[in-house]
C-alpha positions, 0 to 999 in steps of 0.5 A: 141242244136240250138237257136230259136226265137219262135213266139207263137199265141193263139186264143180263139174263145170261149172267143170272141177273133178273134185276136190272142194273140202273144208272142215271146221268145228265147230258146235253143232247141234240137228239136222244137217238144219237146217244143210243146210236153211239152206245150200240152202233149196229144194234141201234136198228133193233131198238124200239122208240116210244114217245111217252110225252113231249118231254119223255122218250124211251128206247128199248131193246131185248134180244132174249138174254140182254135187255136195254132201256134208256129213258130220256126226260127233258129237264 
């Protein structure tokens, strides 16, 4: 398992929010994709994955009204 800092951003345009709510946490994970899959279940297939470096990975999903971004940085 590896230890990650997770930066999660959520924007809900339906509620009139234009600034994302941002949360931070640290977790030991086997695979960051499993973390996102647990949070979003059936919507996981709609997330895009971008590997920014060997130690940074971003998962994004935007359905037009709600947007989610999870950035995982290995620590």
